[in-house]
Structure formats: structure tokens, C-alpha cells
C-alpha positions in Angstrom: 86.0 90.4 105.5 88.9 92.3 104.1 91.3 93.0 106.5 93.4 96.4 105.6 96.7 97.5 106.9 97.5 101.3 107.2 100.8 102.6 107.7 100.4 106.4 109.3 96.9 105.8 110.0 96.0 108.2 113.3 95.9 111.7 110.7 95.5 112.9 107.1 95.4 110.9 104.3 95.7 107.7 106.4 93.0 108.3 108.7 90.7 109.1 106.0 91.7 106.2 104.1 90.6 104.3 107.3 87.6 105.6 107.9 86.4 104.9 103.9 87.4 101.1 104.5 85.7 101.2 107.6 82.4 102.5 106.4 83.1 100.2 103.2 83.2 96.8 105.7 86.6 96.3 105.8 88.4 95.1 109.2 91.1 98.0 109.2 94.3 98.1 111.3 95.0 101.5 112.3 99.2 101.4 112.1 100.8 104.5 114.1 104.0 105.1 115.8 102.7 107.0 118.2 100.7 104.9 120.8 98.4 107.4 122.5 97.6 109.1 119.1 97.1 105.6 117.2 95.0 103.8 120.0 93.1 107.1 119.6 92.5 107.0 116.3 91.5 103.6 116.2 88.9 104.0 118.5 87.5 106.7 117.0 87.2 104.9 113.6 85.8 101.7 115.1 89.2 99.6 114.1 92.2 98.2 115.7 95.6 99.7 116.6 98.5 98.5 115.8 101.7 100.0 117.1 104.3 100.2 114.4 107.6 102.7 113.5 108.5 101.9 109.8 111.9 103.3 110.3 112.3 100.2 113.2 113.0 96.8 112.2 111.6 95.0 115.4 108.7 97.6 115.2 107.5 96.2 111.8 108.2 92.5 112.4 106.3 93.1 116.0 103.8 94.6 114.1 103.5 91.9 111.6 103.5 89.3 114.2 100.7 91.2 116.1 98.9 90.5 113.1 99.3 87.5 112.6 98.6 86.2 116.0 94.8 88.1 115.6 93.9 88.6 112.0 96.5 85.9 110.5 96.4 87.6 107.4 96.0 90.7 105.3 94.3 91.3 102.1 95.6 95.3 101.6 98.7 96.9 102.2 98.7 100.1 102.3 102.0 102.3 102.2 101.2 105.3 103.8 103.3 106.6 106.0 105.7 109.4 105.1 107.2 112.5 106.1 108.4 116.0 104.3 111.5 116.6 105.5 113.3 119.7 106.3 112.5 122.9 104.6 115.6 124.2 105.0 117.5 125.8 102.3 118.5 123.2 99.9 122.1 124.4 100.2 122.4 123.5 103.0 120.7 119.8 102.7 123.3 117.4 104.6 123.6 113.8 104.5 121.9 112.5 107.6 118.6 114.8 106.7 118.1 112.9 102.9 118.5 109.6 105.4 115.9 110.0 107.5 113.6 111.1 105.1 114.5 108.2 103.0 114.4 105.9 106.0 110.5 106.6 106.2 109.4 107.5 102.7 111.4 104.6 101.0 113.3 102.0 103.3 110.4 102.3 105.4 108.0 101.0 103.1 110.7 98.2 101.9 110.8 96.6 105.9 106.7 96.9 105.8 106.4 95.2 102.8 108.8 92.3 103.7 107.4 91.8 107.0 104.1 91.5 105.3 104.2 89.5 102.2 103.7 86.4 104.1 100.6 87.2 106.0 99.6 89.1 102.3 99.9 86.3 100.6 97.6 84.1 103.0 95.1 86.4 100.8 92.8 84.7 97.9 93.7 88.6 96.3 96.8 90.5 98.1 97.0 94.2 97.4 99.8 96.9 98.4 99.0 100.2 97.5 102.1 102.5 98.2 101.0 105.9 98.7 103.3 108.1 96.5 103.4 111.6 94.7 102.6 113.8 91.9 105.7 115.2 93.1 108.1 112.4 92.4 107.1 112.5 88.7 109.3 114.0 86.5 106.8 114.6 83.9 104.5 116.2 86.0 107.4 118.5 87.9 108.4 120.0 84.5 105.1 120.4 83.5 104.3 124.7 84.1 100.9 124.1 84.4 100.9 121.9 87.1 101.6 123.7 90.6 103.8 120.5 91.1 106.8 122.4 89.1 106.7 125.2 90.9 107.7 123.2 94.3 111.8 122.8 96.0 111.3 120.0 98.1 114.5 117.7 97.0 115.0 115.0 99.4 110.7 114.8 99.4 110.6 114.6 95.8 113.7 112.2 95.4 112.2 110.1 98.0 108.9 109.6 96.2 110.5 109.2 93.1 112.1 106.3 94.5 108.7 104.7 95.7 107.5 104.6 92.3 110.6 102.8 90.7 110.2 100.7 94.0 106.7 100.0 93.0 106.9 99.1 89.4 109.8 96.4 90.5 107.7 95.0 93.6 104.8 94.9 90.5 107.2 93.1 88.2 109.1 90.8 91.1 105.9 89.2 92.9 103.2 88.7 90.7 101.3 86.8 93.0 100.3 90.4 94.3 98.7 93.6 93.0 101.3 96.7 93.6 100.1 100.1 92.5 101.2 103.0 93.5 98.8 106.2 94.0 99.6 110.3 93.5 96.7 111.7 96.3 97.2 115.0 94.4 97.8 118.8 96.4 95.8 117.6 99.8 95.1 119.9 103.2 97.4 118.0 105.4 99.9 118.5 108.1 102.5 117.4 105.6 101.8 121.0 103.4 100.6 123.0 106.2 97.0 122.4 105.4 97.5 124.0 102.1 96.7 121.6 99.6 93.1 122.5 97.9 91.6 119.3 97.9 90.2 117.5 100.9 91.5 114.4 102.4 88.3 112.7 101.3 89.1 113.9 97.6 93.1 113.0 98.7 92.2 109.5 99.3 89.6 108.7 96.5 92.6 107.2 94.4 94.0 105.0 97.8 90.5 103.8 98.3 89.5 102.8 94.6 92.9 100.5 94.5 91.8 99.3 97.9 88.7 98.1 97.0 89.2 96.6 93.3 87.9 93.2 92.2 90.2 90.8 91.1 91.6 90.3 87.8 92.8 94.3 88.4 96.2 95.0 86.7 99.1 95.8 88.7 102.1 97.7 88.1 100.4 101.3 87.6 100.6 105.2 88.8 96.9 106.4 89.4 95.3 109.9 90.7 91.4 110.2 92.0 91.2 110.9 88.0 92.3 107.5 86.6 96.0 105.9 85.2 98.8 108.3 84.9 102.0 107.7 83.0 104.8 106.4 84.6 107.5 109.0 84.1 
């Protein structure tokens, strides 16, 4: 049975991804920072809760140790935890604001990937899915036909652009692991005040697709629910 660990899985895209993968027969581990919400989500889903705060080295290491003790390995790691950051006037942004967003959206992925790699390498077909965004694409955010071109969110967009590069570097550096990134699309979640036109099910189509691919699929891709998109 496929063992899948998802960060930020107590709500939104993470929760819906967990729900769908449980239905598909995965053993799903719900990673969440809030113990109460995480445990409640896991109980609702028929999954197991694992406490993890991706901004804390000790918490991430403890989560990996917990999984090593219980499941012994991980087949799919979905780096989903993310924050939007401040919605303030960009002229007022501070270094602390930037560090806070990057600590979750980028550095958290590094921490979690490093801690879980030994568990992934025990799998016959290890997979990492990084939940990025079209808001991290230079091409998409400069295309006037796309809604992303009208969004002003310097820290969030910069963090997701960095995540796409991190994904391509991991894909090159880790030939034994399939590493890809996904753009869920503009989905109604707490991150955007539930303003997105897509449902969370539509928003998780590409995540679930990458998490359930057959062995031999390519690494180093950026995909949305319609297929592969260009790295740009």
C-alpha cells in the first residue's frame, strides 16, 4: 500500500488531497502544525495524524522519526504547507515579513525533504510533489489574459518562484526520486479568502495526478490540471 505524507493537510488543498488519496487506497499521513485540527482532520479522513511544524527543525525531524517508527517508509511526500503572508502595501514590507513567508513556503520544503529523504529512499518508487503556483511563473504573471497577471503579492509570488527552481534542482540532483511541482490553479481556499473560482477538488486534480502516477513517469515537470506547463 502506498504511504503518502502531506504537510498542511488539515484544511484546504491538503485536506482534499488526503481525502482523495485515502479513497484511492493510500495510507495517508496528515501532517499539520495544530495538533487539535490535525487530529480532527485525520479522524474525519480515516488517516493518521503526524504533528509537524515545517518552520522548526526539531519538529520536522520528530515527524520523520515518528513515521520511521510507525510506517517505516514513505512512497509519496507532498510539500503542501504554505502561507500567503501579509496583505499590506508593498512599500511597507519588512525583512521579517519576507523571512516569515520564505520560512514556510521554501525553507520548510527544504527541511521536510531533507528529513524524509531516507524514508523515501526505502520506497521502490519515491515521489515528491511540491505544491507551487502559477503566481511563481514569470510567463504566467506577465500574460494579460491570465488572472495571475493582476495579482500583487511580492512575497508569496517570490517564494513560489523560488520553489519552482528548487524543484528543478532537486529533480536533477536526486535521480532516484521523482520530483515535480504543481500549479493547483486559482482555487477557493482560506489562502485567498475563498475567492477562487475552482473547487478544492479541481484544485487537487494535478496533485493527485502526480501522487498516483505509475513508475517511470518523468521527473522535473511543472503541471496543472490540464497537463504540463513550461518552466518560465
